[in-house]
BARONU-332944 format. One record per residue: x, y, z of N, C-alpha, C, O, CB in turn. Coordinates in nm, 3 decimals, always signed. Atoms other than C-alpha are relative to their C-alpha. Glycine has a CB too. Example, Ala and Ser with C-alpha at 12.3 -4.5 7.8 and 13.67 -1.06 7.14 Angstrom:
SETI,n_x,n_y,n_z,ca_x,ca_y,ca_z,c_x,c_y,c_z,o_x,o_y,o_z,cb_x,cb_y,cb_z
SETI,+0.089,-0.119,+0.000,+1.230,-0.450,+0.780,+0.090,+0.120,+0.000,+0.194,+0.118,+0.066,-0.099,+0.003,+0.125
SETI,-0.082,-0.119,-0.006,+1.367,-0.106,+0.714,-0.077,+0.109,+0.073,-0.026,+0.220,+0.090,+0.041,+0.046,-0.142
//
This chain:
SETI,n_x,n_y,n_z,ca_x,ca_y,ca_z,c_x,c_y,c_z,o_x,o_y,o_z,cb_x,cb_y,cb_z
SETI,-0.069,+0.032,+0.148,+13.587,+8.963,+8.928,+0.084,-0.140,+0.065,+0.099,-0.164,+0.185,+0.128,+0.155,-0.078
SETI,-0.077,+0.115,-0.027,+13.786,+8.640,+8.927,+0.163,+0.057,-0.019,+0.187,+0.144,-0.103,-0.048,-0.131,-0.109
SETI,-0.125,-0.030,+0.023,+14.156,+8.682,+8.950,+0.069,-0.124,-0.031,+0.059,-0.218,+0.048,+0.055,+0.071,+0.105
SETI,-0.062,+0.127,+0.033,+14.365,+8.418,+8.765,+0.143,+0.006,+0.045,+0.203,+0.111,+0.025,-0.010,-0.031,-0.152
SETI,-0.123,+0.036,-0.048,+14.679,+8.311,+8.903,+0.117,+0.007,-0.056,+0.226,+0.038,-0.008,-0.002,-0.097,+0.028
SETI,-0.124,-0.005,+0.111,+14.881,+8.286,+8.605,-0.030,+0.105,-0.109,-0.038,+0.072,-0.228,+0.023,-0.153,-0.081
SETI,+0.025,-0.121,+0.081,+14.811,+8.627,+8.453,+0.118,+0.065,+0.015,+0.185,+0.059,+0.118,-0.120,+0.087,+0.038
SETI,-0.123,-0.136,-0.025,+15.084,+8.896,+8.388,-0.047,+0.105,+0.009,-0.166,+0.129,-0.012,+0.103,+0.033,-0.104
SETI,+0.050,-0.140,-0.086,+15.079,+9.230,+8.518,-0.108,+0.065,-0.081,-0.200,+0.124,-0.023,+0.128,+0.124,+0.024
SETI,+0.108,-0.054,+0.077,+14.869,+9.338,+8.208,-0.128,-0.059,+0.033,-0.234,+0.002,+0.023,+0.023,-0.015,-0.138
SETI,+0.148,+0.057,-0.026,+14.605,+9.086,+8.313,-0.024,-0.106,-0.102,-0.130,-0.167,-0.092,-0.122,+0.117,-0.014
SETI,+0.028,+0.064,+0.106,+14.643,+8.881,+7.999,+0.067,-0.145,+0.037,+0.162,-0.175,+0.109,+0.051,+0.078,-0.129
SETI,-0.052,+0.194,-0.010,+14.674,+8.465,+7.968,+0.130,-0.001,-0.013,+0.182,+0.058,-0.108,-0.056,-0.122,-0.134
SETI,-0.146,+0.065,+0.036,+15.021,+8.333,+8.009,+0.020,-0.126,+0.040,+0.098,-0.146,+0.133,+0.114,+0.070,+0.058
SETI,-0.003,+0.140,-0.031,+14.975,+7.957,+8.016,+0.085,-0.069,-0.070,+0.108,-0.033,-0.185,-0.113,-0.058,-0.013
SETI,-0.070,+0.073,+0.058,+15.192,+7.701,+7.941,-0.052,-0.089,-0.139,+0.019,-0.152,-0.217,+0.039,-0.068,+0.099
SETI,+0.059,+0.056,+0.125,+14.952,+7.572,+7.676,+0.007,+0.081,-0.105,+0.006,+0.041,-0.222,-0.130,-0.034,+0.011
SETI,-0.008,-0.112,+0.151,+14.976,+7.908,+7.461,+0.129,+0.041,+0.011,+0.154,+0.106,+0.112,-0.107,+0.156,-0.009
SETI,-0.114,-0.030,+0.004,+15.311,+7.959,+7.391,+0.064,+0.105,-0.105,+0.185,+0.120,-0.117,+0.046,-0.109,-0.005
SETI,-0.013,-0.092,+0.072,+15.286,+8.231,+7.137,+0.016,+0.132,+0.065,+0.011,+0.135,+0.188,-0.090,-0.007,-0.077
SETI,-0.008,-0.134,-0.067,+15.328,+8.609,+7.203,-0.119,+0.045,+0.037,-0.218,+0.010,-0.028,+0.059,+0.101,-0.077
SETI,+0.105,-0.048,-0.039,+15.091,+8.790,+7.393,-0.028,+0.127,-0.067,+0.058,+0.215,-0.076,+0.004,+0.006,+0.128
SETI,+0.050,-0.120,+0.078,+14.875,+9.052,+7.192,+0.003,+0.129,+0.086,+0.024,+0.127,+0.207,-0.148,-0.026,-0.050
SETI,-0.003,-0.150,-0.049,+14.861,+9.428,+7.265,-0.142,+0.013,+0.061,-0.246,-0.002,-0.003,+0.029,+0.119,-0.129
SETI,+0.105,-0.038,-0.068,+14.624,+9.513,+7.539,-0.073,+0.124,-0.062,-0.009,+0.210,-0.122,+0.043,+0.020,+0.131
SETI,+0.106,-0.106,+0.054,+14.328,+9.751,+7.437,-0.097,-0.003,+0.121,-0.142,-0.104,+0.176,-0.082,-0.045,-0.156
SETI,+0.089,-0.045,-0.093,+14.116,+9.934,+7.687,-0.146,-0.022,-0.063,-0.174,-0.008,-0.182,+0.032,+0.149,+0.038
SETI,+0.154,+0.034,+0.033,+13.728,+9.841,+7.697,-0.054,+0.136,-0.039,-0.113,+0.141,-0.146,-0.093,-0.069,+0.135
SETI,+0.065,-0.116,+0.008,+13.621,+10.202,+7.721,+0.066,+0.071,-0.132,-0.011,+0.127,-0.210,+0.013,+0.080,+0.138
SETI,-0.090,-0.049,+0.127,+13.893,+10.321,+7.441,-0.077,-0.066,-0.134,-0.117,-0.004,-0.232,+0.180,-0.063,+0.012
SETI,+0.061,+0.071,+0.090,+13.745,+10.046,+7.241,-0.147,+0.051,-0.069,-0.180,+0.070,-0.186,-0.009,-0.120,+0.065
SETI,+0.139,-0.032,+0.030,+13.389,+10.141,+7.265,+0.004,+0.145,-0.079,-0.056,+0.158,-0.186,-0.092,+0.004,+0.144
SETI,+0.005,-0.116,+0.050,+13.466,+10.514,+7.199,+0.077,-0.002,-0.137,+0.050,+0.089,-0.216,+0.049,+0.094,+0.098
SETI,-0.052,-0.002,+0.162,+13.674,+10.436,+6.869,-0.118,-0.071,-0.088,-0.135,-0.036,-0.204,+0.161,-0.099,-0.025
SETI,+0.100,+0.040,+0.070,+13.378,+10.226,+6.770,-0.109,+0.075,-0.036,-0.181,+0.042,-0.130,-0.036,-0.087,+0.049
SETI,+0.101,-0.093,-0.004,+13.149,+10.495,+6.807,+0.038,+0.121,-0.107,-0.038,+0.172,-0.190,-0.017,+0.048,+0.151
SETI,-0.035,-0.116,+0.059,+13.359,+10.765,+6.667,+0.026,-0.022,-0.136,+0.014,+0.067,-0.220,+0.107,+0.060,+0.061
SETI,-0.017,+0.032,+0.159,+13.443,+10.571,+6.340,-0.092,-0.051,-0.050,-0.091,-0.091,-0.167,+0.097,-0.082,-0.041
SETI,+0.142,+0.055,+0.094,+13.108,+10.457,+6.273,-0.004,-0.141,+0.004,-0.091,-0.193,-0.066,+0.001,+0.040,-0.172
SETI,-0.015,+0.116,+0.009,+13.211,+10.105,+6.351,+0.088,-0.045,-0.096,+0.083,-0.163,-0.132,-0.101,-0.044,-0.008
SETI,-0.113,+0.063,+0.101,+13.496,+10.081,+6.105,+0.120,-0.014,+0.108,+0.228,-0.024,+0.050,+0.048,+0.115,-0.150
SETI,-0.097,+0.015,-0.103,+13.723,+10.048,+6.453,-0.027,-0.160,+0.020,+0.064,-0.236,+0.053,-0.025,+0.105,+0.141
SETI,+0.035,+0.142,-0.004,+13.516,+9.700,+6.451,+0.104,-0.094,-0.084,+0.164,-0.194,-0.046,-0.147,-0.014,-0.058
SETI,-0.064,+0.110,+0.091,+13.685,+9.563,+6.143,+0.170,-0.014,+0.056,+0.234,-0.119,+0.051,-0.013,+0.056,-0.185
SETI,-0.139,-0.005,-0.042,+14.037,+9.667,+6.285,+0.025,-0.077,+0.126,+0.135,-0.130,+0.141,+0.044,+0.139,+0.018
SETI,-0.012,+0.062,-0.100,+13.969,+9.516,+6.615,-0.038,-0.148,-0.019,+0.001,-0.233,+0.061,-0.065,+0.066,+0.091
SETI,+0.011,+0.158,+0.020,+13.837,+9.176,+6.461,+0.134,-0.068,-0.065,+0.184,-0.177,-0.039,-0.129,-0.033,-0.104
SETI,-0.132,+0.065,+0.061,+14.139,+9.132,+6.253,+0.105,-0.018,+0.115,+0.176,-0.118,+0.126,+0.069,+0.098,-0.124
SETI,-0.134,+0.051,-0.075,+14.381,+9.187,+6.541,-0.049,-0.099,+0.113,+0.032,-0.169,+0.173,+0.093,+0.135,+0.073
SETI,+0.045,+0.097,-0.114,+14.153,+8.987,+6.795,+0.045,-0.145,-0.066,+0.113,-0.230,-0.008,-0.182,+0.012,+0.037
SETI,-0.019,+0.132,+0.039,+14.161,+8.700,+6.553,+0.174,-0.058,-0.014,+0.226,-0.166,+0.016,-0.081,-0.005,-0.140
SETI,-0.172,-0.011,+0.028,+14.545,+8.742,+6.470,+0.037,-0.029,+0.110,+0.078,-0.145,+0.121,+0.075,+0.139,-0.043
SETI,-0.054,+0.028,-0.135,+14.637,+8.760,+6.824,-0.019,-0.120,+0.064,+0.073,-0.175,+0.125,-0.044,+0.085,+0.083
SETI,+0.036,+0.142,-0.064,+14.463,+8.449,+6.944,+0.067,-0.102,-0.098,+0.118,-0.202,-0.046,-0.176,-0.030,+0.012
SETI,-0.061,+0.085,+0.086,+14.596,+8.274,+6.642,+0.143,-0.006,+0.024,+0.191,-0.117,+0.047,-0.028,+0.036,-0.130
SETI,-0.128,-0.004,-0.056,+14.942,+8.374,+6.720,+0.047,-0.052,+0.135,+0.152,-0.117,+0.141,+0.027,+0.115,+0.000
SETI,-0.009,+0.038,-0.113,+14.928,+8.310,+7.071,-0.001,-0.156,+0.027,+0.096,-0.223,+0.061,-0.093,+0.064,+0.058
SETI,+0.014,+0.124,-0.013,+14.768,+7.978,+7.084,+0.007,-0.080,-0.111,-0.024,-0.198,-0.091,-0.098,-0.020,+0.057
SETI,-0.027,+0.075,+0.108,+14.838,+7.858,+6.735,-0.133,-0.064,-0.061,-0.124,-0.142,-0.156,+0.102,-0.101,+0.040
SETI,+0.107,+0.036,+0.069,+14.475,+7.791,+6.660,-0.108,+0.113,-0.026,-0.090,+0.226,+0.018,-0.052,-0.108,+0.068
SETI,+0.067,-0.123,+0.040,+14.189,+7.993,+6.522,+0.026,+0.032,-0.126,+0.131,+0.002,-0.183,+0.031,+0.108,+0.075
SETI,-0.016,-0.011,+0.142,+14.115,+8.112,+6.191,+0.071,+0.143,-0.061,+0.053,+0.176,-0.178,-0.144,-0.018,-0.056
SETI,-0.079,-0.096,+0.013,+14.342,+8.429,+6.206,-0.090,+0.117,-0.034,-0.213,+0.120,-0.038,+0.104,-0.031,-0.094
SETI,+0.064,-0.124,+0.038,+14.291,+8.778,+6.107,-0.024,+0.042,-0.117,-0.086,+0.148,-0.124,+0.051,+0.086,+0.040
SETI,+0.060,-0.043,+0.124,+14.245,+8.802,+5.751,-0.141,-0.077,-0.032,-0.239,-0.015,-0.073,+0.106,-0.025,-0.115
SETI,+0.138,+0.087,-0.002,+13.964,+8.524,+5.740,-0.086,+0.055,+0.103,-0.207,+0.061,+0.079,+0.020,-0.162,+0.033
SETI,+0.088,-0.040,-0.124,+13.830,+8.656,+6.068,-0.045,+0.146,-0.052,-0.163,+0.169,-0.024,+0.092,+0.003,+0.162
SETI,+0.046,-0.117,+0.045,+13.795,+9.007,+5.914,-0.089,-0.008,-0.112,-0.180,+0.074,-0.120,+0.100,+0.077,-0.028
SETI,+0.108,+0.039,+0.073,+13.614,+8.860,+5.631,-0.128,-0.063,+0.033,-0.233,-0.045,-0.028,+0.043,-0.064,-0.068
SETI,+0.110,+0.039,-0.061,+13.394,+8.683,+5.828,-0.095,+0.120,+0.082,-0.217,+0.128,+0.069,+0.049,-0.106,+0.089
SETI,+0.043,-0.128,-0.032,+13.329,+9.011,+6.019,-0.074,+0.088,-0.084,-0.175,+0.150,-0.050,+0.094,+0.059,+0.031
SETI,+0.084,-0.073,+0.088,+13.227,+9.175,+5.737,-0.098,-0.039,-0.105,-0.172,+0.041,-0.162,+0.069,+0.064,-0.055
SETI,+0.087,+0.071,+0.084,+13.047,+8.947,+5.529,-0.121,-0.057,+0.098,-0.238,-0.027,+0.078,+0.083,-0.119,-0.080
SETI,+0.116,+0.038,-0.082,+12.852,+8.769,+5.813,+0.055,+0.020,+0.143,+0.122,-0.069,+0.195,-0.054,-0.155,-0.030
SETI,-0.025,-0.070,-0.116,+12.904,+8.979,+6.139,-0.055,-0.081,+0.108,+0.016,-0.097,+0.208,-0.056,+0.137,-0.004
SETI,+0.054,+0.087,-0.073,+12.675,+8.755,+6.316,+0.068,-0.123,+0.070,+0.056,-0.168,+0.184,-0.085,-0.034,-0.069
SETI,-0.083,+0.125,-0.038,+12.895,+8.471,+6.325,+0.115,+0.035,+0.072,+0.151,-0.038,+0.165,+0.045,-0.081,-0.119
SETI,-0.097,-0.033,-0.100,+13.173,+8.643,+6.468,-0.021,+0.053,+0.150,+0.067,+0.076,+0.233,+0.068,+0.088,-0.058
SETI,+0.062,-0.030,-0.158,+12.958,+8.738,+6.789,+0.011,-0.147,+0.093,-0.003,-0.161,+0.214,-0.193,+0.052,-0.012
SETI,-0.008,+0.138,-0.060,+13.009,+8.353,+6.838,+0.129,-0.074,-0.022,+0.163,-0.169,+0.048,-0.108,-0.083,-0.054
SETI,-0.138,+0.042,+0.055,+13.339,+8.280,+6.670,+0.126,+0.043,+0.086,+0.222,-0.028,+0.117,+0.019,+0.064,-0.144
SETI,-0.121,-0.050,-0.054,+13.560,+8.529,+6.848,-0.011,-0.046,+0.163,+0.093,-0.078,+0.221,+0.011,+0.172,-0.028
SETI,+0.005,+0.066,-0.134,+13.440,+8.416,+7.203,+0.035,-0.146,+0.041,+0.080,-0.196,+0.144,-0.120,+0.012,+0.036
SETI,-0.022,+0.159,+0.005,+13.456,+8.059,+7.109,+0.172,-0.018,-0.021,+0.228,-0.116,+0.027,-0.098,-0.079,-0.149
SETI,-0.141,+0.011,+0.036,+13.820,+8.101,+7.000,+0.077,+0.042,+0.117,+0.184,-0.013,+0.144,+0.037,+0.083,-0.122
SETI,-0.070,-0.039,-0.119,+13.915,+8.285,+7.313,-0.012,-0.103,+0.126,+0.080,-0.129,+0.203,-0.054,+0.137,+0.039
SETI,+0.015,+0.106,-0.103,+13.752,+8.020,+7.545,+0.082,-0.105,-0.036,+0.143,-0.157,+0.058,-0.137,-0.048,+0.020
SETI,-0.105,+0.113,+0.063,+13.954,+7.760,+7.349,+0.159,+0.017,+0.071,+0.224,-0.068,+0.132,+0.014,+0.027,-0.191
SETI,-0.109,-0.036,-0.036,+14.256,+7.946,+7.425,+0.007,-0.018,+0.164,+0.102,-0.078,+0.214,+0.020,+0.132,-0.056
SETI,-0.037,+0.014,-0.138,+14.208,+7.964,+7.798,-0.001,-0.141,+0.040,+0.067,-0.178,+0.135,-0.088,+0.079,+0.089
SETI,-0.012,+0.140,-0.056,+14.123,+7.578,+7.807,+0.118,-0.074,-0.043,+0.154,-0.174,+0.018,-0.116,-0.082,-0.036
SETI,-0.136,+0.051,+0.065,+14.434,+7.495,+7.606,+0.086,+0.036,+0.124,+0.163,-0.052,+0.164,+0.053,+0.083,-0.157
SETI,-0.091,-0.033,-0.089,+14.608,+7.682,+7.884,-0.034,-0.053,+0.148,+0.022,-0.009,+0.248,+0.016,+0.144,-0.007
SETI,+0.048,+0.041,-0.131,+14.417,+7.478,+8.165,-0.086,+0.094,+0.093,-0.091,+0.065,+0.212,+0.113,-0.034,+0.072
SETI,+0.059,-0.087,-0.063,+14.215,+7.753,+8.282,-0.171,+0.000,-0.039,-0.209,-0.037,-0.151,+0.078,+0.126,-0.030
SETI,+0.133,-0.002,+0.011,+13.823,+7.797,+8.330,-0.034,+0.124,-0.128,+0.002,+0.239,-0.103,-0.064,+0.029,+0.158
SETI,+0.027,-0.128,+0.075,+13.709,+8.027,+8.026,-0.101,+0.094,+0.026,-0.218,+0.055,+0.023,-0.021,-0.027,-0.116
SETI,+0.080,-0.089,-0.040,+13.555,+8.328,+8.117,-0.127,+0.042,-0.112,-0.232,+0.099,-0.083,+0.091,+0.110,+0.037
SETI,+0.119,-0.030,+0.118,+13.350,+8.358,+7.763,+0.028,-0.141,-0.086,+0.134,-0.202,-0.098,+0.029,+0.172,-0.114
SETI,-0.032,+0.120,+0.122,+13.283,+8.070,+7.502,-0.102,+0.033,-0.095,-0.147,+0.146,-0.076,-0.016,-0.176,+0.047
SETI,+0.045,-0.057,+0.109,+13.077,+8.087,+7.186,-0.158,-0.010,+0.068,-0.238,+0.031,-0.016,+0.044,-0.080,-0.154
SETI,+0.132,-0.065,-0.025,+12.740,+8.113,+7.365,+0.001,+0.139,+0.050,-0.106,+0.196,+0.071,-0.075,-0.077,+0.096
SETI,-0.010,-0.147,-0.033,+12.859,+8.455,+7.468,-0.080,+0.087,-0.095,-0.139,+0.192,-0.070,+0.149,+0.047,-0.002
SETI,+0.034,-0.076,+0.110,+12.756,+8.551,+7.141,-0.154,+0.033,-0.021,-0.201,+0.111,-0.103,+0.053,-0.068,-0.114
SETI,+0.150,-0.037,-0.010,+12.378,+8.537,+7.230,-0.025,+0.136,+0.042,-0.133,+0.191,+0.021,-0.074,-0.087,+0.097
SETI,+0.044,-0.133,-0.048,+12.413,+8.866,+7.383,-0.029,+0.108,-0.111,-0.094,+0.212,-0.093,+0.108,+0.055,+0.093
SETI,+0.064,-0.075,+0.120,+12.381,+9.007,+7.026,-0.106,-0.066,-0.094,-0.130,-0.018,-0.205,+0.109,+0.040,-0.088
SETI,+0.126,+0.048,+0.049,+12.088,+8.786,+6.928,-0.088,+0.131,-0.035,-0.106,+0.160,-0.153,-0.072,-0.097,+0.113
SETI,+0.095,-0.090,+0.042,+11.850,+9.087,+6.959,+0.057,+0.106,-0.108,-0.016,+0.191,-0.160,-0.055,+0.066,+0.123
SETI,-0.049,-0.069,+0.100,+12.082,+9.249,+6.726,+0.099,+0.140,+0.067,+0.072,+0.198,+0.172,-0.133,+0.039,-0.094
SETI,-0.099,-0.109,-0.044,+12.392,+9.529,+6.747,-0.092,+0.108,+0.005,-0.049,+0.188,+0.089,+0.130,+0.029,-0.099
SETI,+0.073,-0.096,-0.026,+12.104,+9.781,+6.718,-0.036,+0.021,+0.132,-0.065,+0.136,+0.167,-0.093,-0.007,-0.070
SETI,+0.035,-0.041,-0.142,+12.028,+9.742,+7.081,+0.138,+0.024,+0.085,+0.206,-0.075,+0.114,-0.095,-0.123,+0.072
SETI,-0.131,-0.045,-0.024,+12.329,+9.912,+7.221,+0.040,-0.072,+0.117,+0.150,-0.126,+0.118,+0.012,+0.148,+0.016
SETI,-0.045,+0.083,-0.109,+12.317,+9.748,+7.573,+0.067,-0.132,-0.009,+0.172,-0.160,+0.049,-0.100,-0.020,+0.068
SETI,-0.053,+0.146,-0.007,+12.362,+9.385,+7.490,+0.139,-0.001,-0.090,+0.215,-0.097,-0.079,-0.121,-0.116,-0.065
SETI,-0.095,-0.016,+0.103,+12.621,+9.488,+7.225,+0.122,+0.055,+0.090,+0.236,+0.016,+0.067,-0.054,+0.103,-0.126
SETI,-0.101,-0.039,-0.093,+12.823,+9.656,+7.492,+0.061,-0.077,+0.075,+0.183,-0.085,+0.084,-0.034,+0.075,+0.071
SETI,-0.029,+0.101,-0.085,+12.788,+9.381,+7.745,+0.093,-0.085,-0.099,+0.212,-0.105,-0.073,-0.135,-0.074,+0.061
SETI,-0.107,+0.121,+0.088,+12.934,+9.132,+7.457,+0.136,+0.059,-0.013,+0.232,-0.013,+0.016,-0.053,-0.038,-0.176
SETI,-0.141,-0.042,-0.006,+13.232,+9.359,+7.410,+0.075,+0.034,+0.105,+0.197,+0.048,+0.100,+0.015,+0.089,-0.064
SETI,-0.081,-0.006,-0.123,+13.311,+9.416,+7.751,+0.029,-0.151,+0.070,+0.122,-0.173,+0.147,-0.079,+0.098,+0.104
SETI,-0.052,+0.117,-0.034,+13.291,+9.049,+7.811,+0.131,-0.034,-0.082,+0.239,-0.057,-0.028,-0.105,-0.100,-0.015
SETI,-0.110,+0.053,+0.069,+13.514,+8.961,+7.539,+0.121,+0.074,-0.016,+0.224,+0.017,-0.052,-0.038,-0.033,-0.116
SETI,-0.110,-0.074,-0.017,+13.742,+9.236,+7.564,+0.067,-0.010,+0.129,+0.190,+0.004,+0.135,-0.031,+0.123,-0.024
SETI,-0.034,+0.026,-0.124,+13.765,+9.174,+7.930,+0.089,-0.142,+0.018,+0.187,-0.158,+0.092,-0.130,+0.001,+0.076
SETI,-0.049,+0.137,-0.003,+13.846,+8.806,+7.871,+0.173,+0.011,-0.080,+0.256,-0.079,-0.060,-0.130,-0.110,-0.097
SETI,-0.118,+0.014,+0.076,+14.164,+8.908,+7.638,+0.101,+0.055,+0.096,+0.220,+0.060,+0.064,-0.004,+0.073,-0.141
//
């Protein structure tokens, strides 16, 4: 695993190009568990919070409400949009992004295949 020199104690990006507040850290395993227990409804909350926190931290992105609408109406678009916004946040901070829009290809076989969906979530959440 690559260690970033300018991460905070929580492992979150804190670079000069991103001046907004850092988001709330969420555990990968806990997120997967909540997604399963709530039959996918945690995904709505996660999508809203992820889009909103990226927008607040970097000043770019579509924000929480529109991100939630995209997640509900066209979830496959979110598979590409969320990692793309996170990658742009890293670039804005002068770092090599661990994810980008192409990360969404993990979900091309469909979220019905659980392993690619878990890999996508681990890669995206781990980049936050």
